[in-house]
MITOR-330028 format. One record per residue (C-alpha): residue in three letters; y, x, z. Coordinates in steps of 0.1 Angstrom, whole numbers, plus 5000, padded with zeros to 4 digits. Layout:
% MITOR-330028
ALAYXZ...
***
This chain:
% MITOR-330028
MET507551635272ILE507351345248ARG507451005263ASN509950775245ILE509350735207LEU511350545181ILE509650455148CYS512350425121THR511750215091THR513449975067GLN512849605064VAL513449365035PRO514249035053PHE511748755049THR509148995034SER506049125051GLY503249345037GLY501149655042ALA504049875052GLU505049635080GLY501449625092GLN501350005092VAL504450035113SER503249775138GLY499849945140LEU501450275148ARG503550125176GLY500449965191ALA498550285189LEU501350485205ILE501550235234ALA497750245238ALA498050615241GLY500550585270TYR503850635252THR506850415252ALA507450315216GLU509850085198ILE510550005161VAL514050055148ALA514449865115MET517449785094PRO517549545064PHE517449715031ARG519249614999TRP519049784965ASN521049554943PRO523649654933PRO522550014936VAL525650114957GLU523949924986ILE521350204986MET524050454993ARG525550245021SER522150195037THR521550575037LEU524950635053MET524250375080TRP521150565090ARG522950895090LEU525650755112LEU523150635139ASN522950835171LEU519450795184SER519451075209GLU519250835238SER519150455245ASN520350295278GLY520150625296LYS516650705283PRO516251005261VAL514650955227ASP512051235227LEU510751185191ILE511651005159ILE508950905135GLY510450825101MET508550605077LYS510450485047PHE513650565027PRO516350565038ALA515250535074TYR513650875074THR517151035068VAL518250955104ALA519351265123HIS517351385153PRO516351735166ARG512751625169LYS511751425139VAL508351395123LEU507851195090TRP504950985080VAL506050885045ILE504950545033HIS506950585002GLN510350704989HIS512650484968ARG510250464939SER512750354913ALA514350694916TYR510950864910ASN507650734896LEU509050394885TRP512050534867GLY511750454830THR508850214835GLN508849834831PHE509149814869ASP512350024870ASP515249824885LEU517650124888SER518250284854ILE519349944840HIS522549974859SER525550174847GLU525550374880GLY521750414880ILE521650784872GLN524250864898VAL522350674925ARG519050824915ASP520551174918PHE522051074952ILE518550954964GLN516851274953ARG519451494969CYS519151305002ASP515351335001GLN515551704994LYS517851775023PHE516751535049LEU512951535043SER512851915045GLY514751905078ALA511851735096LYS509451935118ARG506551815097ILE505951575068PHE502851365066ALA502051135036GLU500050815039SER497950905008ALA497251174983THR499350974958VAL502450984980ALA501851354988ALA501651424950ARG504951254944LEU506651464972ARG505251784956ARG506051684920TYR509551554925ASN510851734956CYS508652054957LEU507751954993GLU504351995008SER502851735032GLU499651665050ILE497651355040LEU497251125070TYR495150815063HIS494950525087PRO492650225091PRO493449895074PRO494549615098ARG491449405093SER488949685100GLU487449535131SER486649195116LEU485249295082PHE481549255074ALA479249235044GLY477848895035ALA475748765006LEU476848854970GLY478548554956ASP479548444921PHE483248534922VAL485548834920PHE488148844948SER491648994945PRO494048964975GLY497649054975ARG501048924965LEU501348794929GLU504149004915PRO504749224885GLN503849564900LYS500549424913ARG499749314877PRO497549004885GLU498048914848LEU495649194839LEU492849014859ILE493748674846GLU493548784810ALA490448984817MET488648664827SER489048534792TYR486748814781VAL484248794810ARG480948654798ALA479248614832PRO479448264847ILE481748374876LYS485248294889LEU488248494898LEU489948404931LEU493448534936ALA494848514971GLY498548574979GLY501948424977SER504448474949ALA508148444942ASP507248314908PHE503948124912ARG504547914881ARG504448214859TYR500848284869GLU499847914867ALA501247924832LEU499048234823VAL495948054836ALA496747754814GLN497647974784TYR494148144785ARG492547804793LEU491047934825ARG491647654849GLU487947624856ARG487548004861VAL490648134878GLU491847994912LEU495248074926LEU494748024963GLY498248104975TYR498448185012VAL495048215028GLU494248225065GLU492948555080ASN489348435087ARG489148305051ILE490248635037VAL487548815056GLU484948565043LEU486148605008TYR485748985010ALA482348945026ASN480848715000ALA482448824967LEU480448984939ALA483149254937VAL486849304946ALA489349384918TYR492749544924THR494949664896PRO498449744908PHE500650014891ASP500750344910GLU500450184945ASP501150404975TYR497950334996GLY496350004990TYR494549845019VAL492549624995THR490249914983LEU489350025019GLU488849665031ALA486549585001MET484549895008GLN484249815045SER482949475035GLY480249645014ARG481749534980PRO482149744949VAL485749784937VAL487249764902VAL490549954900THR492550094871SER493150464863ASP496850424870SER496550234903GLY497450534925GLY496350504961PRO493750234956ARG491750454933GLU491750754957PHE488650624975VAL486650494945GLU484050714928ASP483550584893ALA480150424887ALA479150504924THR481350284946GLY482950084919PHE484550134885ILE487750304875VAL488850164841SER491850174819PRO494549904826GLU493149694798PRO491749344802ARG488749404781GLU487649704801ILE488149524834ALA486049244820ALA483349484809ALA483149634845ILE482849284860ASP480049194836LYS478149514845LEU478349424881HIS477149064875SER474249174852ASP472849414879ARG473449274913GLY471149534929ARG473449804916ALA476449604929LEU474849604964LEU474149974962MET477750044952GLY478949844982LYS476750035006ARG477950364992GLY481450234997GLN480750155034GLU479350505039LYS482450655022VAL484850475045ARG482750575076SER482850935065LEU486650935065ASN486650865103LEU489850655101SER491350585135TRP494650515151PRO494050765179GLN493651035153VAL496950935137VAL498750955170GLU497251295179LYS498451435145LEU501951305148ILE502451405184SER500951755178ALA503351805149ALA506251755172THR505251985200
***
């Protein structure tokens, strides 16, 4: 009988994002279903790369068979290297692997191959994944993008298990505004610079509103100044939750252009808000839900193409509304729910 469950994940101190929300959402759903659930998280460092190997060893050395006299009936592993932990009843719901050893290797976002020991550490990561992922009772992937990586790099099959975004209950469709909204951290892999540059080619009299913090805010302020877009691009920084929901509801469209993202709440939240979405062909998870020219536009990661998509939506607001409605219908058809996630994970362990 399964009663006590530990969710194992890694945490980068002082950082919070979609992965942390997913882990928290899972714990809440398990508790709501009558289970005792706790999160076990250890800080994760990747620089220098030897720290990755140490982190993996720490997880392998943990004994999570019981705690304070209570047996641990199930481990749910979420991220590398937490999912390498040993337990006789372990189910994985993979948010992502250590991406620098896989899909980011050799790209401009690769922070591993630049080190002299990079190849050695990459091989270590891949061997660990091959051995310890395949030892789980079942592997679920949070998106088709993550499932494809597991298949491509590790020859491992997984079942796609989508979950609802954290703002699902509060999102609504408002009136079409005269701005494009893009929420998320301002960082290189999210590529906000594509949207900023795109606005220099947009002909329609609309603004771009970027919401999210950044470790290098001045870089993006400099880009706005470089393209002379101070009147057309607003860097909002941190925005309160109720304001985020309003911005989704009243945007003309939502644009999201990361590189090979794992899942991407932004697309789903935009569609739940009845807004068309502009994503790029290499965005990964965010583009899984977008049907080109039906619920939004899938374009090349080129500023001019992004600008053309925005202009199309502004020139035909009726079409933009229709795309938004189709997006809402698409999300409804997915029947995303936490009880379904819990049922899948528990069933896989029994």
